[in-house]
C-alpha positions in Angstrom: 40.4 -10.8 -5.0 38.7 -14.0 -3.8 40.1 -13.6 -0.8 37.8 -10.8 0.2 34.8 -13.0 0.0 34.5 -14.6 3.4 32.2 -16.6 5.4 30.6 -15.0 8.3 32.1 -17.1 11.0 35.6 -16.5 9.8 35.0 -13.1 9.0 33.7 -12.2 12.6 37.1 -13.6 13.9 39.0 -11.2 11.7 36.9 -8.3 12.7 37.2 -9.3 16.2 41.2 -9.0 16.2 41.1 -5.5 14.0 39.0 -4.0 16.5 41.3 -4.9 19.4 44.0 -3.2 17.2 41.6 0.1 17.6 40.3 0.0 13.8 36.9 1.3 12.9 34.6 -0.9 11.0 31.8 0.3 8.6 28.9 -2.1 6.8 26.9 -1.6 4.0 24.4 -3.7 3.5 21.7 -4.3 0.4 21.2 -6.2 -3.0 23.4 -4.9 -5.2 21.7 -6.3 -8.2 23.3 -3.8 -10.6 26.5 -1.7 -9.6 26.2 1.8 -10.7 28.1 4.9 -10.0 25.5 5.7 -6.9 26.9 2.5 -5.3 30.4 3.6 -5.5 29.9 7.1 -4.0 27.8 5.1 -1.2 30.9 3.2 -0.5 33.6 6.0 -0.8 31.6 8.1 1.7 31.0 4.7 4.1 34.8 4.3 3.9 35.8 7.7 4.9 34.5 7.0 8.5 36.3 3.9 9.2 39.4 1.8 8.5 37.5 -1.3 7.3 34.5 -1.5 4.9 32.6 -4.8 4.6 29.7 -5.1 2.3 27.2 -7.7 2.9 24.4 -8.8 0.2 21.2 -10.4 0.9 21.5 -14.3 -0.8 19.3 -14.8 -3.8 16.4 -16.9 -2.0 15.8 -14.0 0.4 15.5 -11.0 -1.9 12.1 -9.5 -2.2 12.0 -7.4 -5.3 9.4 -9.2 -7.7 9.6 -12.2 -10.1 13.3 -12.5 -11.8 15.1 -10.6 -9.1 17.9 -10.4 -8.2 19.0 -10.5 -11.9 22.5 -11.2 -11.3 23.2 -14.4 -9.1 24.8 -13.7 -5.3 27.9 -15.3 -6.8 28.1 -12.7 -9.6 27.2 -9.9 -7.2 29.7 -10.6 -4.5 32.4 -11.0 -7.3 31.5 -7.7 -8.7 31.8 -6.1 -5.1 35.1 -7.8 -4.4 36.8 -6.5 -7.4 36.2 -2.7 -6.0 39.3 -1.2 -4.2 37.2 0.4 -1.7 35.2 -2.6 -0.6 37.8 -4.9 2.0 35.4 -7.7 2.6 31.9 -9.2 1.3 30.0 -11.4 3.0 26.2 -13.0 2.4 23.2 -12.7 4.5 20.9 -15.8 4.2 18.0 -13.6 6.1 15.9 -11.0 5.0 17.6 -8.2 6.8 20.9 -7.7 8.0 20.3 -8.2 11.7 22.1 -11.4 12.0 25.3 -9.6 10.2 25.3 -6.7 12.5 24.9 -9.1 15.6 28.0 -10.9 14.3 30.2 -8.1 13.2 29.1 -5.2 15.4 30.1 -2.8 13.5 31.1 0.8 14.4 29.1 2.4 11.7 26.1 0.9 9.6 25.9 3.2 6.3 22.8 3.4 4.4 22.0 5.5 1.4 19.6 8.9 1.8 16.8 7.3 0.5 16.5 4.9 3.5 16.4 8.2 6.1 12.6 7.9 6.1 11.7 4.6 7.9 8.2 4.8 6.9 8.9 4.3 2.9 10.6 1.0 4.2 7.5 -1.3 3.8 9.3 -4.5 5.3 10.4 -2.9 8.5 14.0 -4.0 8.1 15.7 -0.4 8.9 14.1 -0.1 11.9 15.1 -3.4 13.3 18.6 -3.1 11.9 19.0 0.1 13.4 17.8 -1.0 16.6 20.6 -3.7 16.4 23.2 -1.5 15.4 22.5 1.0 18.6 22.3 -1.8 21.0 26.1 -2.7 20.4 27.1 1.0 20.6 27.4 1.6 16.7 25.8 4.5 14.7 23.8 4.7 11.8 25.1 6.9 9.2 23.3 8.0 5.9 25.5 8.8 2.7 24.8 11.7 0.2 25.3 12.3 -3.5 24.0 11.1 -6.5 21.5 8.5 -6.3 20.8 5.8 -9.0 18.0 2.7 -8.8 19.2 -0.6 -9.8 15.8 -1.8 -10.2 14.9 1.1 -12.2 18.0 0.5 -14.8 17.3 -3.3 -14.8 13.8 -2.8 -15.4 14.5 -0.4 -18.4 17.4 -2.4 -19.9 16.8 -5.9 -19.0 13.3 -6.6 -17.5 10.5 -5.1 -19.1 9.5 -4.5 -22.9 8.7 -1.2 -24.4 4.9 -1.4 -23.5 6.0 -2.1 -19.8 8.3 0.8 -19.6 6.2 3.2 -21.3 3.3 2.4 -19.1 5.0 2.9 -15.9 7.0 6.3 -17.3 3.0 7.4 -17.7 2.0 6.3 -14.4 4.9 7.8 -12.8 4.0 11.3 -14.3 0.8 11.0 -12.4 1.3 9.5 -9.2 3.8 9.3 -6.6 5.3 5.6 -5.0 3.6 6.7 -2.1 0.2 7.5 -3.6 0.2 3.9 -5.3 1.3 2.1 -2.2 -1.2 4.1 -0.1 -4.1 2.8 -2.4 -3.0 -0.8 -1.4 -3.4 0.5 2.3 -6.7 1.5 1.8 -7.9 -2.0 0.6 -7.8 -2.6 4.4 -10.8 -0.9 5.1 -13.1 -3.1 2.8 -14.8 -5.9 4.3 -15.7 -7.9 1.0 -18.2 -10.9 0.5 -17.1 -13.5 -1.8 -19.8 -15.5 -3.3 -19.4 -18.4 -5.6 -18.5 -22.2 -5.6 -15.7 -24.2 -3.8 -13.4 -26.2 -6.3 -10.6 -28.5 -5.3 -7.8 -28.4 -8.0 -6.3 -31.6 -8.0 -2.9 -31.8 -10.0 -1.2 -34.9 -11.1 1.9 -34.7 -12.2 3.3 -37.1 -15.0 5.8 -38.3 -17.6 5.0 -39.5 -20.9 5.7 -43.3 -21.3 4.5 -43.6 -24.8 2.0 -45.3 -27.0 0.3 -48.6 -25.5 1.8 -51.6 -27.1 -1.9 -53.1 -28.2 -4.3 -49.9 -28.4 -4.2 -46.4 -29.4 -3.8 -44.5 -26.5 -1.1 -42.9 -24.4 0.3 -44.1 -21.4 1.3 -41.9 -18.6 3.6 -42.5 -15.5 2.0 -40.6 -12.4 4.8 -38.9 -10.3 3.2 -37.0 -7.8 -0.2 -35.3 -7.2 -1.1 -32.2 -5.2 -4.6 -30.6 -3.9 -5.0 -27.0 -4.1 -8.0 -24.6 -3.2 -9.9 -23.3 -6.0 -13.0 -22.0 -6.8 -13.7 -18.9 -4.8 -11.7 -20.0 -1.8 -8.3 -18.3 -3.4 -10.1 -15.2 -3.9 -11.0 -15.0 -0.6 -7.4 -15.7 0.4 -5.8 -12.8 -1.9 -8.4 -10.5 -0.2 -7.4 -11.5 3.2 -4.1 -10.4 2.7 -5.2 -7.1 1.9 -8.1 -6.8 3.9 -9.1 -6.5 7.9 -12.0 -9.3 7.3 -13.2 -11.3 4.3 -16.9 -12.8 4.2 -17.1 -16.0 2.6 -20.3 -17.7 1.3 -19.9 -20.7 -0.9 -21.4 -24.6 -1.3 -19.5 -27.5 -0.3 -20.9 -31.2 -0.9 -22.4 -33.8 1.6 -19.6 -36.1 0.0 -16.0 -36.0 0.0 -16.6 -32.3 1.4 -12.9 -31.8 1.9 -14.0 -29.4 4.7 -11.0 -30.2 7.2 -8.6 -29.0 4.3 -10.4 -25.7 3.7 -10.6 -24.9 7.4 -7.1 -25.7 7.7 -5.7 -23.8 5.1 -8.2 -20.6 4.8 -6.7 -17.5 6.3 -7.5 -16.7 9.8 -9.4 -13.3 9.2 -11.6 -15.3 6.8 -15.0 -15.9 8.2 -16.2 -19.4 6.1 -20.0 -19.7 5.6 -21.4 -22.6 3.4 -24.5 -24.6 2.5 -24.1 -28.0 1.7 -25.5 -29.5 -1.5 -27.3 -32.8 -0.1 -26.3 -36.0 -2.5 -23.3 -34.1 -4.1 -19.8 -34.0 -3.7 -17.6 -30.9 -3.6 -16.3 -30.0 -7.0 -13.3 -31.5 -7.9 -11.5 -30.7 -11.1 -8.2 -33.1 -11.5 -5.9 -32.1 -14.1 -3.0 -34.6 -15.7 0.2 -32.4 -16.1 3.5 -33.2 -18.1 6.2 -32.7 -15.5 8.6 -32.0 -18.2 7.4 -28.7 -19.9 4.2 -27.9 -17.7 1.5 -28.8 -20.0 -2.1 -29.7 -19.2 -2.7 -33.1 -20.7 -6.1 -33.9 -19.4 -8.9 -32.7 -17.2 -11.5 -35.3 -15.3 -13.9 -33.4 -13.3 -16.4 -34.5 -10.4 -19.0 -32.2 -10.3 -23.0 -31.9 -10.1 -24.5 -29.1 -12.2 -28.2 -29.8 -11.0 -30.3 -27.0 -9.6 -30.3 -26.7 -5.7 -33.4 -27.9 -4.0 -35.7 -25.2 -2.7 -34.7 -25.9 0.8 -30.8 -25.2 -0.1 -31.6 -22.1 -2.0 -33.8 -20.9 1.0 -30.8 -21.6 3.2 -28.2 -19.9 0.8 -30.5 -16.8 0.6 -30.8 -16.6 4.4 -27.2 -16.9 4.9 -26.5 -14.3 2.4 -28.6 -11.9 4.0 -27.1 -12.3 7.3 -23.8 -11.8 5.7 -24.3 -8.8 3.7 -25.1 -6.5 6.5 -21.7 -6.5 7.6 -20.2 -6.4 4.3 -19.0 -3.4 1.9 -18.9 -5.1 -1.7 -19.7 -8.4 -3.2 -17.2 -10.1 -5.5 -19.3 -12.7 -7.6 -17.8 -15.5 -9.6 -20.0 -17.9 -11.5 -18.7 -20.7 -12.9 -22.0 -22.1 -14.3 -22.7 -24.9 -11.6 -25.9 -23.6 -10.5 -24.9 -21.8 -7.4 -26.4 -18.5 -8.5 -30.0 -19.1 -9.0 -32.5 -16.3 -10.6 -34.1 -15.7 -6.8 -30.6 -15.7 -5.4 -29.3 -13.1 -8.0 -32.4 -10.9 -7.3 -31.4 -10.6 -3.8 -28.1 -9.8 -4.6 -29.4 -6.8 -6.5 -31.7 -5.7 -3.6 -28.7 -4.9 -1.4 -27.6 -1.9 -4.0 -23.6 -2.9 -2.8 -20.7 -2.3 -4.8 -21.1 -5.9 -7.2 -18.2 -7.2 -9.3 -19.4 -10.0 -11.4 -16.8 -12.6 -13.5 -19.0 -15.1 -14.8 -16.6 -17.9 -16.7 -17.2 -19.9 -19.5 -15.4 -23.3 -18.9 -15.9 -26.9 -20.8 -18.7 -27.9 -18.3 -21.1 -24.3 -19.3 -19.6 -23.4 -22.8 -22.8 -22.7 -25.1 -25.2 -21.6 -22.3 -23.5 -19.9 -19.4 -23.6 -16.2 -20.1 -22.8 -12.9 -18.7 -26.1 -11.2 -19.3 -28.1 -13.4 -16.8 -26.6 -10.2 -14.7 -28.5 -7.4 -15.9 -26.4 -4.8 -13.7 -23.2 -4.7 -12.0 -20.6 -2.2 -10.9 -17.8 -4.2 -12.3 -17.8 -7.0 -15.3 -14.7 -9.1 -15.4 -14.2 -11.6 -18.5 -11.1 -12.8 -20.9 -11.4 -11.6 -24.4 -12.3 -15.5 -25.6 -15.3 -15.4 -23.2 -16.5 -11.6 -24.5 -16.2 -13.1 -28.1 -18.1 -15.9 -27.4 -21.0 -14.1 -25.7 -21.3 -11.6 -28.7 -20.9 -14.1 -31.4 -18.3 -11.8 -32.6 -14.6 -13.2 -34.2 -13.5 -10.1 -36.0 -14.4 -6.8 -33.9 -11.8 -4.9 -32.3 -11.4 -5.2 -28.5 -12.7 -1.8 -28.1 -15.6 -2.4 -30.5 -16.5 -5.7 -28.3 -16.6 -3.6 -25.2 -19.0 -0.8 -26.5 -21.5 -3.9 -27.6 -21.1 -5.4 -24.3 -22.1 -1.8 -22.6 -25.4 -2.0 -24.5 -26.5 -5.5 -23.2 -25.7 -4.8 -19.6 -25.9 -1.8 -17.5 -22.6 -1.7 -15.6 -20.0 1.3 -14.1 -16.9 -0.8 -15.3 -16.1 -3.4 -18.0 -12.4 -5.2 -17.7 -11.3 -7.4 -20.5 -8.2 -9.3 -20.1 -6.3 -10.6 -23.1 -3.5 -12.7 -21.9 0.2 -11.8 -22.6 -0.7 -8.4 -23.7 -2.4 -7.5 -20.6 -5.8 -6.0 -19.7 -8.2 -3.1 -20.6 -10.7 -1.3 -18.3 -13.6 1.2 -19.8 -15.4 3.4 -17.5 -18.9 3.4 -19.0 -19.8 6.6 -17.1 -16.9 8.5 -18.2 -16.2 6.8 -21.8 -12.7 6.1 -20.9 -10.4 3.3 -21.5 -7.3 2.3 -20.0 -4.9 -0.4 -21.0 -2.2 -2.0 -18.9 0.4 -4.5 -20.1 0.8 -8.0 -18.5 3.7 -7.8 -15.9 4.0 -11.9 -15.4 7.6 -12.7 -16.3 7.7 -16.3 -15.8 3.9 -18.0 -16.2 4.0 -21.4 -14.5 0.1 -21.6 -14.4 -2.7 -18.8 -15.5 -5.1 -20.5 -13.1 -4.4 -18.1 -10.4 -3.9 -14.9 -12.2 -7.7 -14.2 -12.6 -8.5 -15.3 -8.9 -5.8 -12.4 -7.9 -6.7 -9.7 -10.5 -10.2 -9.6 -10.1 -10.8 -9.3 -6.4 -7.8 -6.7 -5.8 -9.5 -4.6 -8.9 -13.2 -4.7 -7.3 -11.7 -3.7 -4.1 -9.9 -0.9 -5.4 -12.8 0.3 -7.5 -15.1 0.2 -5.0 -12.9 2.6 -2.7 -12.9 5.1 -6.3 -9.1 4.6 -6.5 -8.1 5.8 -10.0 -8.8 3.4 -12.8 -5.0 2.8 -13.9 -3.7 2.7 -10.7 -6.2 -0.1 -9.8 -5.9 -2.1 -13.2 -1.8 -1.8 -12.5 -2.5 -3.0 -8.8 -4.6 -5.5 -10.0 -2.4 -6.6 -13.0 0.5 -7.1 -10.6 -1.1 -9.1 -8.2 -2.0 -11.6 -11.1 1.5 -11.9 -12.3 2.6 -12.8 -8.7 0.0 -15.6 -8.6 1.2 -16.7 -12.4 4.2 -17.7 -10.3 2.8 -21.0 -8.8 0.6 -24.1 -9.9 -3.2 -23.4 -9.4 -3.5 -21.4 -6.3 -0.5 -22.8 -4.3 0.1 -19.6 -3.1 -1.9 -16.5 -2.1 -0.6 -13.0 -2.3 2.1 -11.7 0.7 1.2 -8.3 1.5 5.1 -7.5 1.6 6.1 -9.1 -1.4 3.2 -7.4 -3.2 3.9 -4.0 -2.2 7.9 -4.6 -3.1 7.0 -6.0 -6.4 5.2 -2.8 -6.9 7.8 -0.7 -5.5 10.6 -2.1 -7.7 8.3 -2.0 -10.8 8.0 1.7 -10.7 11.3 2.7 -9.2 
């Protein structure tokens, strides 16, 4: 069985000799994460056209199917394939496509399942490249028929998603096709959002605990390494830039330690950066000390200035806003309570009558006085459940009751409440409808980046009148993706985003 599994270089030499003996070669390529009857039929049909059947798999690092995939390692997947009598050789591809495998082996037939006939359904563009390479060497692309199963569907139902997640996906699939959901993401390209709020630099210092000081009662940590990440509204702009043709960004930097070079280098090219400089202040830096063993946050040290803007700075901010809003379709406003949004500025925002999404966060420096009710109207208000309970001074009411209480205090179109591991709830104030979406994050490294994806993606969807359940589902998937890394180390990748959704609802 082991002799069937070969390195590409060695297999290429074997195939060359077989071709000299006029043997016909078929190649099937895929992830084959969970072998099922559909795969067996696929291989049997592929073998009918040839003397030798090669099956190549994508290595673990190159699989693009969402967190936790592939479910089985490449070693196990190759072992399972090599145990099949119909398969002659198994090889791995350390690329996102089979192009290099095809170049090396030059198969007579490249065989795919019937669901790959329509290239438009392939969000990665791999099938088109692979077909071109096959034809370049005189080969043919064949498509098999027969029964079809989905490894992703089987894994999701049996191993990956819980009961709430599977029930939600089943309801979603009854109402919408995969094409409708993916097209909803494509529609976001037409939006030009204006992102407003503070710039924050998140510095993570990774440490190991040494122990208690020998002479005094404090913990001693050994610093291992540190990293700086774009924070505040910058990751919001980054995530929107992946799905929008252009993003306008208006923020504030300090006159000291502004980090402008880092920001300019890391922001995506389709983000138009505009900022005011707060004189005598530093750009906000939030330093967090992390236990590198279990990712626990141990301590936070913040460098910030919560003083009000000068009249000159405020005038400059409003002037820039008026210039940018003319070429923007919607506003995403993130208020961290550091003084960026003055009453005069808020009044100017209301004058535009553009779709406005507001996230007014409670944090350690604004706790006790920062409130969502300073904004009397909005199209979308988003906050987490703890913030909502703090806002309403209500510890015991249900989530639904809390949302209805908030509706009486602020005029808005949609209210969305996130509630951690149990997901998020959206409410239409006009239609009096609720939708609940479970959380889809499987491996949470850091929750900091989740809201920076969910909030802007949801706002962009709702602005285009995409149905509430699709909107919150898409936004929740973006949050799950961003929770995979520290702070906002990575932003959304459109291909990965679509693949996650595609395989979630198969």
